Structure formats: C-alpha cells, structure tokens
C-alpha positions in Angstrom: -20.3 145.2 -121.0 -23.3 145.8 -123.3 -25.5 142.9 -124.4 -25.3 142.5 -128.2 -28.3 140.8 -129.9 -27.3 140.1 -133.5 -29.7 138.6 -136.1 -27.3 137.6 -138.9 -29.1 136.4 -142.0 -26.9 134.8 -144.7 -29.3 134.7 -147.7 -26.7 133.9 -150.4 -25.1 130.7 -151.8 -21.5 131.9 -151.8 -20.3 132.5 -148.3 -16.6 132.9 -149.2 -15.1 135.9 -147.5 -18.1 136.6 -145.3 -17.1 137.0 -141.6 -18.6 134.8 -139.0 -21.1 136.0 -136.4 -18.5 136.4 -133.7 -16.5 138.8 -135.9 -19.6 140.9 -136.7 -20.4 141.0 -132.9 -16.8 142.2 -132.1 -17.1 144.9 -134.8 -20.5 146.0 -133.4 -19.1 146.1 -129.9 -16.3 148.4 -131.1 -18.7 150.6 -133.1 -21.1 151.1 -130.2 -18.6 151.2 -127.4 -19.6 154.8 -126.4 -23.4 154.2 -127.0 -25.2 154.5 -123.7 -27.6 151.5 -123.9 -27.5 148.3 -122.0 -28.6 146.3 -125.0 -27.9 146.7 -128.7 -30.1 144.8 -131.2 -29.1 144.7 -134.8 -30.1 142.7 -137.9 -27.6 142.2 -140.7 -28.7 140.4 -143.9 -26.2 139.3 -146.5 -27.9 138.8 -149.9 -27.0 137.7 -153.4 -27.1 140.0 -156.4 -30.6 139.0 -157.4 -32.1 139.9 -154.0 -30.1 143.1 -154.0 -31.6 144.1 -157.3 -35.0 143.3 -156.1 -34.7 145.4 -153.0 -33.2 148.3 -155.0 -36.1 148.2 -157.4 -38.7 148.0 -154.7 -37.2 150.8 -152.5 -35.3 153.0 -154.9 -36.9 152.2 -158.3 -33.4 151.4 -159.8 -32.5 148.2 -161.6 -28.9 147.9 -160.3 -27.8 146.2 -157.0 -26.3 148.3 -154.2 -23.7 147.4 -151.7 -25.8 148.0 -148.6 -29.2 149.3 -147.3 -30.0 150.6 -143.9 -33.3 151.0 -142.3 -34.2 152.6 -139.0 -36.4 150.7 -136.5 -38.6 152.4 -134.0 -40.3 150.3 -131.4 -43.9 151.4 -131.0 -45.4 151.1 -127.6 -48.8 149.4 -127.1 
C-alpha cells in the first residue's frame, strides 16, 4: 500500500458539501493505484470566490474565478 501524504487546506467559510480528508485520501489512492511510487504527496486547497478571483488575476490575468488550478512541483536537489 502506498503512503499518501495529503495537505488539505480549507480556506473558505462555507464547508457545506466539501468532502473530509479521508474521502480525499481514498480518491487519491484510487487515482494513483497504478502509479509506481512508494509515497504520494499532494496539496489540495479549497478557496472561496474572492481568493479564486485573486489567483486567477495573478496567474491568468482574468477577473473571473475558476473551478480549479493545478501546479506542478519539482523537488530540486541541493
């Protein structure tokens, strides 16, 4: 069984309908079941509309909120 390291950040006031951490972990385990790594590390941040707009303006130069963003992480040696 793979080790799942999940950093779940809930940065919004309304948590209605947002799954709990164990549900996210179960989904992640299913998604990465054929991924050949001993450990999977993932950060998920749930934000409100205001932060979504701010991120969208910063990264995409658009004034509307988006449903999700994804960023690749590369660990640098040294």
